[in-house]
Structures are given as C-alpha cells and as structure tokens.
C-alpha positions in Angstrom: 36.1 34.5 -38.5 36.9 37.0 -35.7 40.3 37.8 -34.6 39.4 36.8 -31.0 38.6 33.2 -32.2 42.3 32.9 -33.6 43.8 34.5 -30.2 41.8 32.2 -28.1 42.8 29.1 -30.1 46.4 30.3 -30.1 46.5 30.8 -26.4 44.7 27.4 -25.9 47.3 25.6 -27.9 50.1 27.1 -25.7 48.3 26.2 -22.6 47.8 22.5 -23.7 51.1 21.9 -25.5 53.7 24.3 -23.9 54.7 25.7 -27.2 53.4 27.6 -30.2 51.8 25.8 -33.2 54.4 24.7 -35.7 52.7 26.8 -38.4 49.8 28.8 -39.5 48.4 25.8 -41.2 48.5 23.7 -37.9 46.6 26.5 -36.1 44.0 26.8 -38.8 43.4 23.1 -39.0 42.3 23.2 -35.3 39.7 25.9 -35.7 38.8 24.9 -39.2 39.9 28.0 -40.9 41.0 28.2 -44.5 44.6 29.5 -44.4 43.9 32.4 -46.7 41.3 33.9 -44.3 43.9 33.8 -41.5 46.2 35.9 -43.6 43.3 38.3 -44.2 43.6 39.0 -40.4 47.1 38.2 -39.3 50.3 38.1 -41.2 52.0 35.6 -39.0 51.8 33.7 -35.7 53.9 36.3 -34.1 51.3 38.9 -35.1 48.9 37.0 -33.1 51.0 37.0 -30.1 51.5 40.8 -30.4 47.6 41.3 -30.8 46.9 39.3 -27.6 48.8 42.0 -25.7 47.2 44.9 -27.6 43.8 43.1 -26.8 44.4 43.2 -23.1 45.0 46.9 -23.3 42.1 47.8 -25.7 39.5 45.9 -23.5 40.8 47.6 -20.5 40.6 51.0 -21.9 37.1 50.3 -23.6 35.6 49.2 -20.3 37.1 52.4 -18.6 35.8 54.7 -21.3 32.1 53.3 -20.9 32.2 54.3 -17.2 30.9 58.1 -16.9 32.7 58.2 -13.6 36.0 57.5 -15.0 35.6 60.6 -17.3 35.4 62.8 -14.2 38.7 61.4 -12.8 41.9 63.4 -12.6 44.9 62.1 -14.6 46.4 60.2 -11.7 43.0 58.6 -10.9 42.6 57.5 -14.4 46.1 55.8 -14.5 45.2 54.1 -11.2 41.8 52.9 -12.6 43.7 51.7 -15.8 46.3 49.7 -13.8 43.9 48.1 -11.6 41.4 47.0 -14.2 44.4 46.0 -16.5 45.8 43.4 -14.0 42.1 42.1 -13.6 41.9 41.6 -17.2 45.4 39.9 -17.2 44.2 37.4 -14.5 41.9 35.8 -17.2 45.0 34.5 -19.0 47.6 34.5 -16.3 48.6 30.8 -17.2 49.3 31.8 -20.8 51.1 35.1 -19.8 53.3 33.2 -17.2 54.2 30.7 -20.0 55.3 33.6 -22.3 57.3 35.3 -19.4 59.3 32.2 -18.6 59.9 31.1 -22.3 61.9 34.3 -22.7 65.2 35.3 -21.0 64.8 38.9 -22.1 63.6 41.7 -20.1 60.0 42.5 -20.4 60.9 45.8 -22.2 62.6 43.9 -25.0 59.8 41.5 -25.7 58.7 42.1 -29.3 55.2 40.7 -28.3 54.6 44.0 -26.4 55.4 46.3 -29.4 51.8 47.2 -30.4 50.7 47.4 -26.7 53.6 49.8 -26.1 52.6 52.0 -28.9 49.0 52.1 -27.7 50.0 52.8 -24.1 52.1 55.6 -25.2 49.3 57.3 -26.8 47.1 56.8 -23.6 49.8 58.1 -21.4 50.4 61.2 -23.6 46.7 61.9 -23.5 46.7 61.7 -19.7 49.8 63.9 -19.5 48.1 66.7 -21.7 45.2 66.5 -19.4 47.4 67.0 -16.5 48.9 70.1 -18.0 45.5 71.5 -18.6 44.5 71.0 -14.8 47.9 71.9 -13.5 48.0 68.5 -12.1 51.3 67.9 -14.0 54.0 70.5 -14.3 55.3 71.0 -17.7 59.1 71.3 -17.7 61.5 72.3 -20.6 63.5 69.2 -21.7 62.0 67.1 -19.2 58.3 66.8 -20.1 59.0 64.8 -23.1 60.4 62.1 -21.0 57.3 61.8 -18.8 55.6 59.2 -21.3 58.7 57.0 -21.1 58.6 57.0 -17.5 54.9 55.8 -17.4 55.9 52.9 -19.8 58.6 51.9 -17.4 56.1 52.0 -14.7 53.6 49.8 -16.7 56.4 47.3 -17.2 57.1 47.4 -13.4 53.5 46.7 -12.6 53.4 43.8 -15.0 56.4 42.2 -13.6 55.3 42.7 -10.1 52.1 41.1 -10.8 53.7 38.1 -12.6 55.9 37.5 -9.6 53.2 38.3 -6.9 52.3 35.3 -4.9 50.0 37.2 -2.3 46.3 36.3 -1.9 44.2 37.9 -4.4 47.3 39.7 -5.7 46.9 42.1 -2.8 50.6 43.2 -3.0 50.1 44.1 -6.8 47.4 46.5 -5.8 49.5 48.2 -3.1 52.4 48.5 -5.5 50.3 50.1 -8.1 49.1 52.6 -5.7 52.5 53.5 -4.2 54.2 53.7 -7.8 51.4 55.8 -9.2 51.4 58.1 -6.2 55.1 58.5 -6.3 55.3 59.2 -10.0 52.7 62.1 -9.8 54.3 63.6 -6.7 57.6 63.8 -8.7 55.9 65.5 -11.9 53.4 67.8 -10.1 55.7 69.0 -7.1 58.9 70.8 -6.9 60.9 67.6 -6.2 62.4 67.4 -9.8 62.9 71.1 -10.0 64.9 71.0 -6.7 67.0 68.1 -8.0 67.7 69.9 -11.4 68.8 73.0 -9.4 71.1 71.2 -7.3 72.7 69.2 -10.3 73.1 72.5 -12.1 74.8 74.0 -8.9 77.1 71.0 -8.6 78.2 71.4 -12.3 78.8 75.0 -12.0 81.2 74.3 -9.2 83.6 72.2 -11.5 
C-alpha cells in the first residue's frame, strides 16, 4: 500500500464527513488495509495530516527540479516559481485545506500539521539564501542573515493565508500578492535598505 492511498482516503473522509476518522481502524477498514500495515507507514492519523502538507511541498519541488529552466533561475526567480506552482498544487485539495483551516482557531504558524512542511521549507529557503550569497543577489549581514530563513517562512504563511481567503477569479490576486511579497523581500535583503535602518537605529540608541 502506498502512502498516497492512505492520504487520499483520509482527505476524502474529511470531505465526505466533515471530520477525521474516529480511529486508524476505521480508516483502514475503508481502504481494506490491515491495521499493522498502516503503522508500517504512519504512526497515527495526525501523522497522515502532517504528511499531506509535506506532500504538497515535495511534489511542488520535484516538478520544479525536473525543469532545466528552473535550474538557471536566480534565487528570487526560484522562490517565485515555487510559490506559483505550490498554490497550483494546493488548488487540487482546496476544499480539504479550507476544512482544516476553518476547524482550527489557531494562527497558521501554530498548526502542528505544518511541522514537517516547515522543516522542509526551511531547508529549501536556506539553500536559496546560500545561492543568493554566491551570486551577490543576497547580502550577507552579521547577526541578521540567520533570520532570513525565518522571514521566508513567514512569507510562505502569508501566501498560504492570502490564497485561502482569496475570492478573485482564478486566484489572480494571490498571484499578484506573491509577486509583490517576493519582490519586496529581495529588495530588502539585497539592497542597502536594512543597512540604512540599522544605522539609523544605532544612531538613535547612541543619543540616549
């Protein structure tokens, strides 16, 4: 049994019943899977939820890496391409994702479902940042550079939330938001904007 079969059955159960299966046994019964085989792939139903989000990310990145044109992109262009393709992948399961979003009153950043995706995205963002250093597309700054990856994660959460709440035709506003967010973030980390702000902050502190 493939993991994808279990994930698909889990999502389908949510869509049809508005809630999670009551147990691993209940889900296994639907797909005619012996319960021990389930535990050979997942430790719990929560682990299935977590893997759903990781799968969105992994499928997106796999498609990008298969494209030789993507390999020639700058770090900024790669991040733009990732977001555009990622939200396209998410569309396939929008109803399920909206259910998960509405069921929780927590901010997206606190959802345990996103933990595996967050770790994978951090690794991806860190790689883009290293590439940006090598091409001088991103300026390395003492004490600040380590925070870049956290900023990109917050940006990913912004894109996700914007897409979830977007009611425009074909999610055109999400595409525009992605472009503006990525362009702004790279302007900040590749120009002297942050340096000017830091210098001003130091100046104000020395006056006290």
